[in-house]
A tleap script that builds the chain and sets N, CA, C and O, in Angstrom:
source leaprc.protein.ff14SB
mol = sequence {
  NMET LYS GLY VAL GLY ASP TYR MET TYR LEU
  PHE GLU ALA LYS TYR TYR ASP LEU ASP SER
  GLU ARG GLU ILE ALA ARG LYS ILE GLU PHE
  ASP GLY ASP ASN PHE PHE GLN THR GLU LYS
  GLU CYS CYS ILE TYR ALA MET ASN LYS ALA
  TYR ASP MET LYS GLN LYS ASN GLU TYR PHE
  ASP SER LEU LYS PHE ILE ALA CCYS
}
set mol.1.N position { 0.841 -1.184 0.000 }
set mol.1.CA position { 0.000 0.000 0.000 }
set mol.1.C position { 0.885 1.246 0.000 }
set mol.1.O position { 1.841 1.339 0.771 }
set mol.2.N position { 0.562 2.189 -0.860 }
set mol.2.CA position { 1.367 3.404 -0.950 }
set mol.2.C position { 0.971 4.385 0.137 }
set mol.2.O position { -0.208 4.538 0.457 }
set mol.3.N position { 1.985 5.056 0.708 }
set mol.3.CA position { 1.748 6.100 1.695 }
set mol.3.C position { 1.769 7.464 1.034 }
set mol.3.O position { 1.919 7.578 -0.183 }
set mol.4.N position { 1.616 8.492 1.843 }
set mol.4.CA position { 1.583 9.867 1.332 }
set mol.4.C position { 2.881 10.211 0.605 }
set mol.4.O position { 2.854 10.938 -0.388 }
set mol.5.N position { 4.008 9.704 1.081 }
set mol.5.CA position { 5.299 10.066 0.516 }
set mol.5.C position { 5.707 9.280 -0.716 }
set mol.5.O position { 6.806 9.482 -1.233 }
set mol.6.N position { 4.853 8.390 -1.197 }
set mol.6.CA position { 5.214 7.529 -2.319 }
set mol.6.C position { 4.768 8.045 -3.680 }
set mol.6.O position { 4.830 7.302 -4.660 }
set mol.7.N position { 4.331 9.262 -3.770 }
set mol.7.CA position { 3.773 9.802 -5.001 }
set mol.7.C position { 4.551 11.012 -5.505 }
set mol.7.O position { 5.295 11.655 -4.765 }
set mol.8.N position { 4.355 11.300 -6.793 }
set mol.8.CA position { 4.822 12.546 -7.394 }
set mol.8.C position { 3.651 13.510 -7.298 }
set mol.8.O position { 2.526 13.145 -7.639 }
set mol.9.N position { 3.893 14.734 -6.840 }
set mol.9.CA position { 2.831 15.715 -6.638 }
set mol.9.C position { 2.952 16.851 -7.629 }
set mol.9.O position { 4.054 17.267 -7.986 }
set mol.10.N position { 1.802 17.353 -8.072 }
set mol.10.CA position { 1.759 18.473 -8.997 }
set mol.10.C position { 0.754 19.497 -8.469 }
set mol.10.O position { -0.407 19.178 -8.212 }
set mol.11.N position { 1.232 20.737 -8.316 }
set mol.11.CA position { 0.407 21.862 -7.880 }
set mol.11.C position { 0.574 22.984 -8.892 }
set mol.11.O position { 1.533 22.998 -9.664 }
set mol.12.N position { -0.370 23.927 -8.882 }
set mol.12.CA position { -0.255 25.126 -9.695 }
set mol.12.C position { -0.372 26.332 -8.775 }
set mol.12.O position { -1.354 26.476 -8.047 }
set mol.13.N position { 0.635 27.194 -8.811 }
set mol.13.CA position { 0.623 28.425 -8.030 }
set mol.13.C position { 0.288 29.572 -8.967 }
set mol.13.O position { 0.839 29.675 -10.063 }
set mol.14.N position { -0.621 30.433 -8.527 }
set mol.14.CA position { -0.990 31.595 -9.329 }
set mol.14.C position { -0.548 32.867 -8.621 }
set mol.14.O position { -0.652 33.002 -7.402 }
set mol.15.N position { -0.051 33.792 -9.434 }
set mol.15.CA position { 0.465 35.068 -8.955 }
set mol.15.C position { -0.153 36.176 -9.802 }
set mol.15.O position { -0.625 35.941 -10.914 }
set mol.16.N position { -0.139 37.376 -9.255 }
set mol.16.CA position { -0.600 38.552 -9.988 }
set mol.16.C position { 0.573 39.511 -10.104 }
set mol.16.O position { 1.130 39.955 -9.100 }
set mol.17.N position { 0.941 39.826 -11.344 }
set mol.17.CA position { 2.044 40.742 -11.605 }
set mol.17.C position { 1.531 42.176 -11.491 }
set mol.17.O position { 0.637 42.573 -12.237 }
set mol.18.N position { 2.080 42.941 -10.580 }
set mol.18.CA position { 1.627 44.307 -10.329 }
set mol.18.C position { 2.030 45.280 -11.429 }
set mol.18.O position { 1.377 46.308 -11.611 }
set mol.19.N position { 3.093 44.973 -12.165 }
set mol.19.CA position { 3.552 45.849 -13.242 }
set mol.19.C position { 2.718 45.666 -14.518 }
set mol.19.O position { 2.259 46.642 -15.111 }
set mol.20.N position { 2.532 44.428 -14.924 }
set mol.20.CA position { 1.801 44.158 -16.169 }
set mol.20.C position { 0.314 43.908 -15.940 }
set mol.20.O position { -0.457 43.821 -16.896 }
set mol.21.N position { -0.086 43.792 -14.686 }
set mol.21.CA position { -1.477 43.540 -14.312 }
set mol.21.C position { -2.028 42.266 -14.962 }
set mol.21.O position { -3.155 42.239 -15.457 }
set mol.22.N position { -1.216 41.230 -14.946 }
set mol.22.CA position { -1.677 39.967 -15.506 }
set mol.22.C position { -1.431 38.831 -14.518 }
set mol.22.O position { -0.597 38.933 -13.618 }
set mol.23.N position { -2.173 37.758 -14.710 }
set mol.23.CA position { -2.037 36.579 -13.862 }
set mol.23.C position { -0.956 35.666 -14.431 }
set mol.23.O position { -0.841 35.499 -15.645 }
set mol.24.N position { -0.176 35.085 -13.545 }
set mol.24.CA position { 0.898 34.180 -13.929 }
set mol.24.C position { 0.686 32.863 -13.194 }
set mol.24.O position { 0.421 32.855 -11.992 }
set mol.25.N position { 0.801 31.759 -13.907 }
set mol.25.CA position { 0.682 30.431 -13.297 }
set mol.25.C position { 2.025 29.720 -13.409 }
set mol.25.O position { 2.653 29.712 -14.468 }
set mol.26.N position { 2.455 29.121 -12.293 }
set mol.26.CA position { 3.705 28.351 -12.282 }
set mol.26.C position { 3.445 26.966 -11.715 }
set mol.26.O position { 2.672 26.793 -10.773 }
set mol.27.N position { 4.104 25.992 -12.307 }
set mol.27.CA position { 3.957 24.608 -11.886 }
set mol.27.C position { 4.898 24.320 -10.714 }
set mol.27.O position { 6.053 24.747 -10.706 }
set mol.28.N position { 4.382 23.594 -9.735 }
set mol.28.CA position { 5.205 23.097 -8.629 }
set mol.28.C position { 5.082 21.581 -8.659 }
set mol.28.O position { 3.997 21.030 -8.477 }
set mol.29.N position { 6.198 20.922 -8.890 }
set mol.29.CA position { 6.205 19.471 -9.010 }
set mol.29.C position { 7.305 18.916 -8.110 }
set mol.29.O position { 8.438 19.399 -8.128 }
set mol.30.N position { 6.962 17.904 -7.327 }
set mol.30.CA position { 7.971 17.289 -6.468 }
set mol.30.C position { 7.578 15.857 -6.146 }
set mol.30.O position { 6.410 15.476 -6.224 }
set mol.31.N position { 8.572 15.086 -5.789 }
set mol.31.CA position { 8.393 13.684 -5.424 }
set mol.31.C position { 8.281 13.600 -3.907 }
set mol.31.O position { 9.131 14.135 -3.194 }
set mol.32.N position { 7.249 12.938 -3.410 }
set mol.32.CA position { 7.080 12.776 -1.964 }
set mol.32.C position { 8.254 12.032 -1.344 }
set mol.32.O position { 8.672 12.352 -0.231 }
set mol.33.N position { 8.790 11.043 -2.054 }
set mol.33.CA position { 10.013 10.333 -1.666 }
set mol.33.C position { 10.033 9.942 -0.195 }
set mol.33.O position { 11.067 10.045 0.465 }
set mol.34.N position { 8.883 9.491 0.323 }
set mol.34.CA position { 8.738 9.071 1.721 }
set mol.34.C position { 9.094 10.163 2.718 }
set mol.34.O position { 9.374 9.874 3.882 }
set mol.35.N position { 9.086 11.418 2.270 }
set mol.35.CA position { 9.427 12.547 3.119 }
set mol.35.C position { 8.224 13.016 3.935 }
set mol.35.O position { 8.383 13.516 5.048 }
set mol.36.N position { 7.019 12.855 3.381 }
set mol.36.CA position { 5.804 13.345 4.029 }
set mol.36.C position { 5.069 12.212 4.732 }
set mol.36.O position { 4.898 11.125 4.180 }
set mol.37.N position { 4.643 12.482 5.948 }
set mol.37.CA position { 3.881 11.500 6.704 }
set mol.37.C position { 2.375 11.716 6.550 }
set mol.37.O position { 1.591 10.781 6.709 }
set mol.38.N position { 1.972 12.959 6.237 }
set mol.38.CA position { 0.552 13.275 6.102 }
set mol.38.C position { 0.314 14.140 4.869 }
set mol.38.O position { 1.238 14.741 4.321 }
set mol.39.N position { -0.923 14.186 4.455 }
set mol.39.CA position { -1.318 15.041 3.332 }
set mol.39.C position { -1.096 16.515 3.676 }
set mol.39.O position { -0.730 17.318 2.817 }
set mol.40.N position { -1.321 16.854 4.934 }
set mol.40.CA position { -1.123 18.236 5.384 }
set mol.40.C position { 0.324 18.672 5.197 }
set mol.40.O position { 0.574 19.788 4.743 }
set mol.41.N position { 1.285 17.809 5.540 }
set mol.41.CA position { 2.703 18.137 5.364 }
set mol.41.C position { 3.023 18.389 3.898 }
set mol.41.O position { 3.808 19.281 3.578 }
set mol.42.N position { 2.427 17.618 3.015 }
set mol.42.CA position { 2.643 17.770 1.575 }
set mol.42.C position { 2.127 19.133 1.110 }
set mol.42.O position { 2.809 19.833 0.361 }
set mol.43.N position { 0.940 19.507 1.546 }
set mol.43.CA position { 0.342 20.789 1.132 }
set mol.43.C position { 1.113 21.985 1.694 }
set mol.43.O position { 1.272 22.996 1.009 }
set mol.44.N position { 1.588 21.877 2.926 }
set mol.44.CA position { 2.379 22.957 3.524 }
set mol.44.C position { 3.700 23.126 2.770 }
set mol.44.O position { 4.154 24.250 2.557 }
set mol.45.N position { 4.309 22.023 2.369 }
set mol.45.CA position { 5.541 22.076 1.587 }
set mol.45.C position { 5.288 22.809 0.263 }
set mol.45.O position { 6.083 23.660 -0.136 }
set mol.46.N position { 4.187 22.480 -0.416 }
set mol.46.CA position { 3.850 23.126 -1.688 }
set mol.46.C position { 3.601 24.621 -1.486 }
set mol.46.O position { 4.002 25.436 -2.316 }
set mol.47.N position { 2.945 24.977 -0.393 }
set mol.47.CA position { 2.673 26.391 -0.109 }
set mol.47.C position { 3.987 27.149 0.117 }
set mol.47.O position { 4.150 28.268 -0.369 }
set mol.48.N position { 4.904 26.550 0.842 }
set mol.48.CA position { 6.217 27.175 1.062 }
set mol.48.C position { 6.954 27.374 -0.258 }
set mol.48.O position { 7.564 28.420 -0.480 }
set mol.49.N position { 6.899 26.373 -1.133 }
set mol.49.CA position { 7.544 26.488 -2.443 }
set mol.49.C position { 6.907 27.619 -3.255 }
set mol.49.O position { 7.605 28.370 -3.937 }
set mol.50.N position { 5.587 27.734 -3.178 }
set mol.50.CA position { 4.879 28.781 -3.915 }
set mol.50.C position { 5.327 30.167 -3.456 }
set mol.50.O position { 5.540 31.056 -4.281 }
set mol.51.N position { 5.469 30.351 -2.159 }
set mol.51.CA position { 5.937 31.649 -1.652 }
set mol.51.C position { 7.392 31.903 -2.035 }
set mol.51.O position { 7.769 33.042 -2.313 }
set mol.52.N position { 8.212 30.852 -2.051 }
set mol.52.CA position { 9.616 31.007 -2.450 }
set mol.52.C position { 9.755 31.410 -3.918 }
set mol.52.O position { 10.725 32.072 -4.286 }
set mol.53.N position { 8.795 31.017 -4.757 }
set mol.53.CA position { 8.850 31.313 -6.192 }
set mol.53.C position { 8.307 32.699 -6.528 }
set mol.53.O position { 8.449 33.152 -7.663 }
set mol.54.N position { 7.699 33.367 -5.583 }
set mol.54.CA position { 7.105 34.684 -5.811 }
set mol.54.C position { 8.189 35.708 -6.117 }
set mol.54.O position { 9.207 35.781 -5.430 }
set mol.55.N position { 7.951 36.500 -7.166 }
set mol.55.CA position { 8.891 37.547 -7.552 }
set mol.55.C position { 8.561 38.838 -6.799 }
set mol.55.O position { 7.488 38.974 -6.213 }
set mol.56.N position { 9.495 39.768 -6.827 }
set mol.56.CA position { 9.362 41.027 -6.086 }
set mol.56.C position { 8.126 41.834 -6.498 }
set mol.56.O position { 7.482 42.448 -5.648 }
set mol.57.N position { 7.793 41.839 -7.774 }
set mol.57.CA position { 6.690 42.648 -8.284 }
set mol.57.C position { 5.362 41.880 -8.356 }
set mol.57.O position { 4.445 42.305 -9.060 }
set mol.58.N position { 5.251 40.770 -7.645 }
set mol.58.CA position { 4.061 39.934 -7.683 }
set mol.58.C position { 3.468 39.760 -6.296 }
set mol.58.O position { 4.141 39.931 -5.279 }
set mol.59.N position { 2.200 39.419 -6.288 }
set mol.59.CA position { 1.647 38.924 -5.043 }
set mol.59.C position { 1.091 37.536 -5.305 }
set mol.59.O position { 0.596 37.243 -6.393 }
set mol.60.N position { 1.179 36.693 -4.295 }
set mol.60.CA position { 0.707 35.327 -4.383 }
set mol.60.C position { -0.813 35.325 -4.323 }
set mol.60.O position { -1.407 35.955 -3.448 }
set mol.61.N position { -1.435 34.619 -5.252 }
set mol.61.CA position { -2.889 34.588 -5.334 }
set mol.61.C position { -3.476 33.277 -4.809 }
set mol.61.O position { -4.341 33.290 -3.934 }
set mol.62.N position { -3.003 32.140 -5.345 }
set mol.62.CA position { -3.616 30.864 -4.944 }
set mol.62.C position { -2.703 29.695 -5.245 }
set mol.62.O position { -1.752 29.796 -6.020 }
set mol.63.N position { -3.025 28.581 -4.604 }
set mol.63.CA position { -2.317 27.315 -4.830 }
set mol.63.C position { -3.384 26.260 -5.089 }
set mol.63.O position { -4.324 26.110 -4.308 }
set mol.64.N position { -3.233 25.538 -6.180 }
set mol.64.CA position { -4.210 24.519 -6.549 }
set mol.64.C position { -3.534 23.168 -6.693 }
set mol.64.O position { -2.516 23.044 -7.374 }
set mol.65.N position { -4.101 22.157 -6.050 }
set mol.65.CA position { -3.620 20.787 -6.208 }
set mol.65.C position { -4.104 20.278 -7.552 }
set mol.65.O position { -5.289 20.386 -7.866 }
set mol.66.N position { -3.191 19.718 -8.355 }
set mol.66.CA position { -3.545 19.215 -9.670 }
set mol.66.C position { -3.627 17.678 -9.657 }
set mol.66.O position { -4.655 17.111 -10.027 }
set mol.67.N position { -2.554 17.011 -9.234 }
set mol.67.CA position { -2.538 15.546 -9.285 }
set mol.67.C position { -1.405 14.968 -8.450 }
set mol.67.O position { -0.459 15.659 -8.072 }
set mol.68.N position { -1.536 13.685 -8.181 }
set mol.68.CA position { -0.420 12.939 -7.574 }
set mol.68.C position { -0.343 11.583 -8.206 }
set mol.68.O position { 0.523 10.784 -7.849 }
savepdb mol mol.pdb
quit
């Protein structure tokens, strides 16, 4: 039986560019690699990655789970 950490995860982070006034979507993909014990840990990791990818002239809008 596969655990939470045995899957490849795909999320989509959306940002709003304040200079161009347009929405930007970026893919966040990572392998659980037995690192996560719960689904919550996986989602928190993705949220941290989304904030790390934010550029200076953007604000973070949303994070969407796509697939595992």
